[in-house]
ChimeraX commands (.cxc) that place a marker at each C-alpha (Angstrom):
marker #1 position 5.65,-5.71,8.09 radius 0.5
marker #1 position 3.79,-4.51,4.67 radius 0.5
marker #1 position 1.43,-6.17,2.81 radius 0.5
marker #1 position 0.30,-4.59,-0.26 radius 0.5
marker #1 position -3.45,-4.93,-0.81 radius 0.5
marker #1 position -4.97,-7.88,-2.75 radius 0.5
marker #1 position -6.27,-7.45,-6.62 radius 0.5
marker #1 position -8.91,-4.90,-6.63 radius 0.5
marker #1 position -11.78,-4.68,-9.11 radius 0.5
marker #1 position -10.85,-4.18,-12.82 radius 0.5
marker #1 position -11.11,-0.71,-14.15 radius 0.5
marker #1 position -12.86,0.02,-17.26 radius 0.5
marker #1 position -13.04,3.21,-19.50 radius 0.5
marker #1 position -16.39,5.44,-18.87 radius 0.5
marker #1 position -16.96,3.44,-15.47 radius 0.5
marker #1 position -15.32,5.14,-12.83 radius 0.5
marker #1 position -14.72,3.67,-9.36 radius 0.5
marker #1 position -16.43,4.92,-6.37 radius 0.5
marker #1 position -14.39,7.89,-4.65 radius 0.5
marker #1 position -14.16,8.75,-0.86 radius 0.5
marker #1 position -11.74,10.85,1.24 radius 0.5
marker #1 position -11.54,13.88,-1.08 radius 0.5
marker #1 position -11.69,11.82,-4.26 radius 0.5
marker #1 position -9.63,8.50,-3.88 radius 0.5
marker #1 position -10.84,5.86,-5.80 radius 0.5
marker #1 position -12.14,3.13,-3.60 radius 0.5
marker #1 position -12.74,-0.25,-5.56 radius 0.5
marker #1 position -13.54,-3.36,-3.44 radius 0.5
marker #1 position -11.37,-6.54,-4.29 radius 0.5
marker #1 position -11.84,-8.65,-7.21 radius 0.5
marker #1 position -12.55,-12.41,-6.60 radius 0.5
marker #1 position -8.79,-13.37,-7.17 radius 0.5
marker #1 position -7.95,-10.50,-4.52 radius 0.5
marker #1 position -10.51,-12.10,-2.06 radius 0.5
marker #1 position -8.26,-15.51,-2.70 radius 0.5
marker #1 position -4.98,-13.65,-2.14 radius 0.5
marker #1 position -6.33,-12.06,1.00 radius 0.5
marker #1 position -7.13,-15.57,2.61 radius 0.5
marker #1 position -3.80,-16.75,1.46 radius 0.5
marker #1 position -2.10,-13.68,3.04 radius 0.5
marker #1 position -4.29,-14.57,6.36 radius 0.5
marker #1 position -2.80,-18.27,6.29 radius 0.5
marker #1 position 0.59,-17.17,5.50 radius 0.5
marker #1 position 0.94,-14.95,8.60 radius 0.5
marker #1 position -1.65,-16.25,11.31 radius 0.5
marker #1 position 1.52,-18.07,12.88 radius 0.5
marker #1 position 3.49,-14.75,12.99 radius 0.5
marker #1 position 3.59,-13.12,16.34 radius 0.5
marker #1 position 1.88,-9.82,15.39 radius 0.5
marker #1 position 0.60,-7.49,17.81 radius 0.5
marker #1 position -1.00,-4.76,15.48 radius 0.5
marker #1 position -2.74,-4.66,12.52 radius 0.5
marker #1 position -2.98,-1.31,10.36 radius 0.5
marker #1 position -5.26,-0.50,7.29 radius 0.5
marker #1 position -5.95,2.64,5.54 radius 0.5
marker #1 position -9.42,4.16,5.07 radius 0.5
marker #1 position -9.71,2.49,1.46 radius 0.5
marker #1 position -11.89,-0.63,1.57 radius 0.5
marker #1 position -9.53,-2.88,-0.52 radius 0.5
marker #1 position -7.18,-2.66,2.50 radius 0.5
marker #1 position -9.80,-3.81,5.08 radius 0.5
marker #1 position -10.69,-6.54,2.65 radius 0.5
marker #1 position -7.21,-7.86,2.54 radius 0.5
marker #1 position -6.80,-7.83,6.32 radius 0.5
marker #1 position -9.91,-9.28,7.22 radius 0.5
marker #1 position -8.74,-12.83,7.08 radius 0.5
marker #1 position -5.79,-12.17,9.16 radius 0.5
marker #1 position -7.69,-10.05,11.67 radius 0.5
marker #1 position -10.24,-13.05,12.01 radius 0.5
marker #1 position -7.23,-15.57,12.39 radius 0.5
marker #1 position -5.24,-13.33,14.89 radius 0.5
marker #1 position -8.51,-12.01,16.73 radius 0.5
marker #1 position -7.03,-8.19,16.17 radius 0.5
marker #1 position -9.15,-5.19,15.22 radius 0.5
marker #1 position -7.45,-3.30,12.43 radius 0.5
marker #1 position -6.62,0.22,13.33 radius 0.5
marker #1 position -7.16,2.77,10.45 radius 0.5
marker #1 position -4.16,5.07,9.75 radius 0.5
marker #1 position -5.63,7.87,7.21 radius 0.5
marker #1 position -1.98,9.10,6.41 radius 0.5
marker #1 position -1.17,5.61,4.59 radius 0.5
marker #1 position -3.96,6.01,2.11 radius 0.5
marker #1 position -2.70,5.75,-1.65 radius 0.5
marker #1 position -1.31,8.58,-3.48 radius 0.5
marker #1 position -3.96,10.79,-4.90 radius 0.5
marker #1 position -3.72,10.70,-8.49 radius 0.5
marker #1 position -5.91,13.91,-9.38 radius 0.5
marker #1 position -7.54,13.86,-12.95 radius 0.5
marker #1 position -6.25,10.03,-13.00 radius 0.5
marker #1 position -8.52,9.16,-9.91 radius 0.5
marker #1 position -11.55,6.55,-10.41 radius 0.5
marker #1 position -9.44,3.79,-12.40 radius 0.5
marker #1 position -8.16,6.42,-15.10 radius 0.5
marker #1 position -4.35,5.82,-13.64 radius 0.5
marker #1 position -4.54,2.14,-14.71 radius 0.5
marker #1 position -6.20,2.58,-17.96 radius 0.5
marker #1 position -3.50,5.10,-19.05 radius 0.5
marker #1 position -0.85,2.88,-17.81 radius 0.5
marker #1 position -2.23,-0.04,-19.37 radius 0.5
marker #1 position -2.27,2.07,-22.80 radius 0.5
marker #1 position 1.24,3.17,-22.41 radius 0.5
marker #1 position 0.01,6.98,-22.35 radius 0.5
marker #1 position 3.06,9.37,-23.14 radius 0.5
marker #1 position 2.60,10.98,-19.78 radius 0.5
marker #1 position 2.43,7.78,-17.80 radius 0.5
marker #1 position 5.63,6.61,-19.35 radius 0.5
marker #1 position 7.18,10.12,-18.14 radius 0.5
marker #1 position 5.91,9.51,-14.68 radius 0.5
marker #1 position 7.70,6.35,-14.62 radius 0.5
marker #1 position 10.58,7.68,-16.27 radius 0.5
marker #1 position 11.22,10.80,-14.04 radius 0.5
marker #1 position 9.88,8.81,-10.90 radius 0.5
marker #1 position 7.21,11.59,-9.89 radius 0.5
marker #1 position 3.41,10.98,-9.33 radius 0.5
marker #1 position 2.84,14.54,-9.32 radius 0.5
marker #1 position 3.27,15.02,-13.10 radius 0.5
marker #1 position 0.00,13.89,-13.45 radius 0.5
marker #1 position -2.53,16.85,-13.33 radius 0.5
marker #1 position -4.09,17.58,-10.05 radius 0.5
marker #1 position -2.05,14.58,-8.44 radius 0.5
marker #1 position -0.70,14.99,-4.93 radius 0.5
marker #1 position 2.85,16.95,-4.61 radius 0.5
marker #1 position 5.81,14.65,-3.91 radius 0.5
marker #1 position 7.06,16.51,-1.04 radius 0.5
marker #1 position 3.40,16.43,0.85 radius 0.5
marker #1 position 2.91,12.61,0.22 radius 0.5
marker #1 position 6.53,11.71,1.34 radius 0.5
marker #1 position 5.94,13.88,5.00 radius 0.5
marker #1 position 2.40,12.49,4.95 radius 0.5
marker #1 position 3.24,8.47,4.91 radius 0.5
marker #1 position 6.50,9.17,7.13 radius 0.5
marker #1 position 3.87,10.46,9.64 radius 0.5
marker #1 position 1.71,7.61,9.07 radius 0.5
marker #1 position 4.64,5.12,9.78 radius 0.5
marker #1 position 5.45,6.87,12.62 radius 0.5
marker #1 position 2.21,6.47,14.16 radius 0.5
marker #1 position 2.26,2.79,13.49 radius 0.5
marker #1 position 5.96,2.63,15.13 radius 0.5
marker #1 position 4.82,4.63,18.30 radius 0.5
marker #1 position 2.21,2.07,18.79 radius 0.5
marker #1 position 4.37,-0.92,18.40 radius 0.5
marker #1 position 6.52,-2.18,21.31 radius 0.5
marker #1 position 10.15,-3.09,20.68 radius 0.5
marker #1 position 10.58,-6.69,19.61 radius 0.5
marker #1 position 7.09,-7.02,18.27 radius 0.5
marker #1 position 5.61,-7.32,14.98 radius 0.5
marker #1 position 3.18,-4.94,13.28 radius 0.5
marker #1 position 1.30,-5.57,9.84 radius 0.5
marker #1 position 0.39,-2.67,7.72 radius 0.5
marker #1 position -1.89,-3.61,4.97 radius 0.5
marker #1 position -1.47,-0.65,2.15 radius 0.5
marker #1 position -1.08,0.45,-1.16 radius 0.5
marker #1 position 1.52,-0.01,-3.60 radius 0.5
marker #1 position 2.77,3.60,-4.15 radius 0.5
marker #1 position 3.07,4.28,-0.34 radius 0.5
marker #1 position 5.01,0.93,0.25 radius 0.5
marker #1 position 7.44,2.07,-2.32 radius 0.5
marker #1 position 7.86,5.25,-0.95 radius 0.5
marker #1 position 8.35,4.08,2.95 radius 0.5
marker #1 position 10.88,1.59,1.50 radius 0.5
marker #1 position 12.55,4.26,-0.83 radius 0.5
marker #1 position 12.61,6.23,2.46 radius 0.5
marker #1 position 14.13,3.40,4.50 radius 0.5
marker #1 position 16.84,2.59,1.97 radius 0.5
marker #1 position 17.80,5.66,0.06 radius 0.5
marker #1 position 17.09,3.84,-3.35 radius 0.5
marker #1 position 15.55,5.54,-6.29 radius 0.5
marker #1 position 12.19,6.74,-5.82 radius 0.5
marker #1 position 10.54,4.38,-7.61 radius 0.5
marker #1 position 12.81,1.34,-6.91 radius 0.5
marker #1 position 10.19,-0.74,-5.07 radius 0.5
marker #1 position 7.06,0.18,-7.47 radius 0.5
marker #1 position 6.84,-3.18,-8.95 radius 0.5
marker #1 position 5.26,-4.92,-5.91 radius 0.5
marker #1 position 2.74,-7.62,-6.29 radius 0.5
marker #1 position -0.96,-7.49,-4.91 radius 0.5
marker #1 position -1.20,-9.58,-1.75 radius 0.5
marker #1 position 2.70,-9.50,-1.26 radius 0.5
marker #1 position 4.68,-9.12,2.01 radius 0.5
marker #1 position 8.00,-6.86,2.47 radius 0.5
marker #1 position 9.27,-6.85,5.90 radius 0.5
marker #1 position 11.12,-3.77,7.36 radius 0.5
marker #1 position 13.08,-4.02,10.47 radius 0.5
marker #1 position 13.33,-0.64,12.74 radius 0.5
marker #1 position 16.24,-1.05,15.12 radius 0.5
marker #1 position 15.98,0.73,18.48 radius 0.5
marker #1 position 18.37,3.57,17.18 radius 0.5
marker #1 position 15.71,4.28,14.43 radius 0.5
marker #1 position 17.60,2.57,11.67 radius 0.5
marker #1 position 15.66,0.96,9.23 radius 0.5
marker #1 position 16.66,-2.50,7.55 radius 0.5
marker #1 position 14.68,-3.77,4.55 radius 0.5
marker #1 position 14.77,-7.81,5.39 radius 0.5
marker #1 position 12.62,-8.79,2.45 radius 0.5
marker #1 position 10.85,-7.44,-0.28 radius 0.5
marker #1 position 7.68,-8.49,-2.44 radius 0.5
marker #1 position 7.33,-12.36,-0.90 radius 0.5
marker #1 position 4.74,-14.26,-3.14 radius 0.5
marker #1 position 5.48,-17.81,-2.40 radius 0.5
marker #1 position 2.02,-17.91,-0.44 radius 0.5
marker #1 position 0.01,-16.64,-3.28 radius 0.5
marker link #1:1,2 radius 0.2
marker link #1:2,3 radius 0.2
marker link #1:3,4 radius 0.2
marker link #1:4,5 radius 0.2
marker link #1:5,6 radius 0.2
marker link #1:6,7 radius 0.2
marker link #1:7,8 radius 0.2
marker link #1:8,9 radius 0.2
marker link #1:9,10 radius 0.2
marker link #1:10,11 radius 0.2
marker link #1:11,12 radius 0.2
marker link #1:12,13 radius 0.2
marker link #1:13,14 radius 0.2
marker link #1:14,15 radius 0.2
marker link #1:15,16 radius 0.2
marker link #1:16,17 radius 0.2
marker link #1:17,18 radius 0.2
marker link #1:18,19 radius 0.2
marker link #1:19,20 radius 0.2
marker link #1:20,21 radius 0.2
marker link #1:21,22 radius 0.2
marker link #1:22,23 radius 0.2
marker link #1:23,24 radius 0.2
marker link #1:24,25 radius 0.2
marker link #1:25,26 radius 0.2
marker link #1:26,27 radius 0.2
marker link #1:27,28 radius 0.2
marker link #1:28,29 radius 0.2
marker link #1:29,30 radius 0.2
marker link #1:30,31 radius 0.2
marker link #1:31,32 radius 0.2
marker link #1:32,33 radius 0.2
marker link #1:33,34 radius 0.2
marker link #1:34,35 radius 0.2
marker link #1:35,36 radius 0.2
marker link #1:36,37 radius 0.2
marker link #1:37,38 radius 0.2
marker link #1:38,39 radius 0.2
marker link #1:39,40 radius 0.2
marker link #1:40,41 radius 0.2
marker link #1:41,42 radius 0.2
marker link #1:42,43 radius 0.2
marker link #1:43,44 radius 0.2
marker link #1:44,45 radius 0.2
marker link #1:45,46 radius 0.2
marker link #1:46,47 radius 0.2
marker link #1:47,48 radius 0.2
marker link #1:48,49 radius 0.2
marker link #1:49,50 radius 0.2
marker link #1:50,51 radius 0.2
marker link #1:51,52 radius 0.2
marker link #1:52,53 radius 0.2
marker link #1:53,54 radius 0.2
marker link #1:54,55 radius 0.2
marker link #1:55,56 radius 0.2
marker link #1:56,57 radius 0.2
marker link #1:57,58 radius 0.2
marker link #1:58,59 radius 0.2
marker link #1:59,60 radius 0.2
marker link #1:60,61 radius 0.2
marker link #1:61,62 radius 0.2
marker link #1:62,63 radius 0.2
marker link #1:63,64 radius 0.2
marker link #1:64,65 radius 0.2
marker link #1:65,66 radius 0.2
marker link #1:66,67 radius 0.2
marker link #1:67,68 radius 0.2
marker link #1:68,69 radius 0.2
marker link #1:69,70 radius 0.2
marker link #1:70,71 radius 0.2
marker link #1:71,72 radius 0.2
marker link #1:72,73 radius 0.2
marker link #1:73,74 radius 0.2
marker link #1:74,75 radius 0.2
marker link #1:75,76 radius 0.2
marker link #1:76,77 radius 0.2
marker link #1:77,78 radius 0.2
marker link #1:78,79 radius 0.2
marker link #1:79,80 radius 0.2
marker link #1:80,81 radius 0.2
marker link #1:81,82 radius 0.2
marker link #1:82,83 radius 0.2
marker link #1:83,84 radius 0.2
marker link #1:84,85 radius 0.2
marker link #1:85,86 radius 0.2
marker link #1:86,87 radius 0.2
marker link #1:87,88 radius 0.2
marker link #1:88,89 radius 0.2
marker link #1:89,90 radius 0.2
marker link #1:90,91 radius 0.2
marker link #1:91,92 radius 0.2
marker link #1:92,93 radius 0.2
marker link #1:93,94 radius 0.2
marker link #1:94,95 radius 0.2
marker link #1:95,96 radius 0.2
marker link #1:96,97 radius 0.2
marker link #1:97,98 radius 0.2
marker link #1:98,99 radius 0.2
marker link #1:99,100 radius 0.2
marker link #1:100,101 radius 0.2
marker link #1:101,102 radius 0.2
marker link #1:102,103 radius 0.2
marker link #1:103,104 radius 0.2
marker link #1:104,105 radius 0.2
marker link #1:105,106 radius 0.2
marker link #1:106,107 radius 0.2
marker link #1:107,108 radius 0.2
marker link #1:108,109 radius 0.2
marker link #1:109,110 radius 0.2
marker link #1:110,111 radius 0.2
marker link #1:111,112 radius 0.2
marker link #1:112,113 radius 0.2
marker link #1:113,114 radius 0.2
marker link #1:114,115 radius 0.2
marker link #1:115,116 radius 0.2
marker link #1:116,117 radius 0.2
marker link #1:117,118 radius 0.2
marker link #1:118,119 radius 0.2
marker link #1:119,120 radius 0.2
marker link #1:120,121 radius 0.2
marker link #1:121,122 radius 0.2
marker link #1:122,123 radius 0.2
marker link #1:123,124 radius 0.2
marker link #1:124,125 radius 0.2
marker link #1:125,126 radius 0.2
marker link #1:126,127 radius 0.2
marker link #1:127,128 radius 0.2
marker link #1:128,129 radius 0.2
marker link #1:129,130 radius 0.2
marker link #1:130,131 radius 0.2
marker link #1:131,132 radius 0.2
marker link #1:132,133 radius 0.2
marker link #1:133,134 radius 0.2
marker link #1:134,135 radius 0.2
marker link #1:135,136 radius 0.2
marker link #1:136,137 radius 0.2
marker link #1:137,138 radius 0.2
marker link #1:138,139 radius 0.2
marker link #1:139,140 radius 0.2
marker link #1:140,141 radius 0.2
marker link #1:141,142 radius 0.2
marker link #1:142,143 radius 0.2
marker link #1:143,144 radius 0.2
marker link #1:144,145 radius 0.2
marker link #1:145,146 radius 0.2
marker link #1:146,147 radius 0.2
marker link #1:147,148 radius 0.2
marker link #1:148,149 radius 0.2
marker link #1:149,150 radius 0.2
marker link #1:150,151 radius 0.2
marker link #1:151,152 radius 0.2
marker link #1:152,153 radius 0.2
marker link #1:153,154 radius 0.2
marker link #1:154,155 radius 0.2
marker link #1:155,156 radius 0.2
marker link #1:156,157 radius 0.2
marker link #1:157,158 radius 0.2
marker link #1:158,159 radius 0.2
marker link #1:159,160 radius 0.2
marker link #1:160,161 radius 0.2
marker link #1:161,162 radius 0.2
marker link #1:162,163 radius 0.2
marker link #1:163,164 radius 0.2
marker link #1:164,165 radius 0.2
marker link #1:165,166 radius 0.2
marker link #1:166,167 radius 0.2
marker link #1:167,168 radius 0.2
marker link #1:168,169 radius 0.2
marker link #1:169,170 radius 0.2
marker link #1:170,171 radius 0.2
marker link #1:171,172 radius 0.2
marker link #1:172,173 radius 0.2
marker link #1:173,174 radius 0.2
marker link #1:174,175 radius 0.2
marker link #1:175,176 radius 0.2
marker link #1:176,177 radius 0.2
marker link #1:177,178 radius 0.2
marker link #1:178,179 radius 0.2
marker link #1:179,180 radius 0.2
marker link #1:180,181 radius 0.2
marker link #1:181,182 radius 0.2
marker link #1:182,183 radius 0.2
marker link #1:183,184 radius 0.2
marker link #1:184,185 radius 0.2
marker link #1:185,186 radius 0.2
marker link #1:186,187 radius 0.2
marker link #1:187,188 radius 0.2
marker link #1:188,189 radius 0.2
marker link #1:189,190 radius 0.2
marker link #1:190,191 radius 0.2
marker link #1:191,192 radius 0.2
marker link #1:192,193 radius 0.2
marker link #1:193,194 radius 0.2
marker link #1:194,195 radius 0.2
marker link #1:195,196 radius 0.2
marker link #1:196,197 radius 0.2
marker link #1:197,198 radius 0.2
marker link #1:198,199 radius 0.2
marker link #1:199,200 radius 0.2
marker link #1:200,201 radius 0.2
view
């Protein structure tokens, strides 16, 4: 099960977010995001979750915290599932450019490639990285049990693209705090059971 992190702090021109992990923007949750995180925790508290996973970025830790407290689980960090590195558009610049309908931002969406952004992570490398991250989660999850990954929009979209064979950006419109359910059969076949559940929000 994938949960997109709750809403993070707003990006403002000239006020970049702090960065970690080789330049990844690391904003905390917005107060609205804190409420979304509580709603996620309440929604999933009754699920038979045996593993809870986050990325190195604080917004996933903060989103997972209410669920972790309810279930008594310690979140495990999976570095391979961190957000796509946006190169020169890190630190909040990515959001600002998209909000302004920057021509290159529109081209990124049209051509469905993050690596059109100067200095951004190559698509092939990102795809291999997130596939390896999911493999780590699956290897730690016993058959018939449920794991929750609190992650990032572009990464969840990529994993669902890989699972379904969709267009690369078919799943990028995913809400903060939403839930998407991916079932992995013993054969390894992946079935998308639901996408972008938001009724709990």
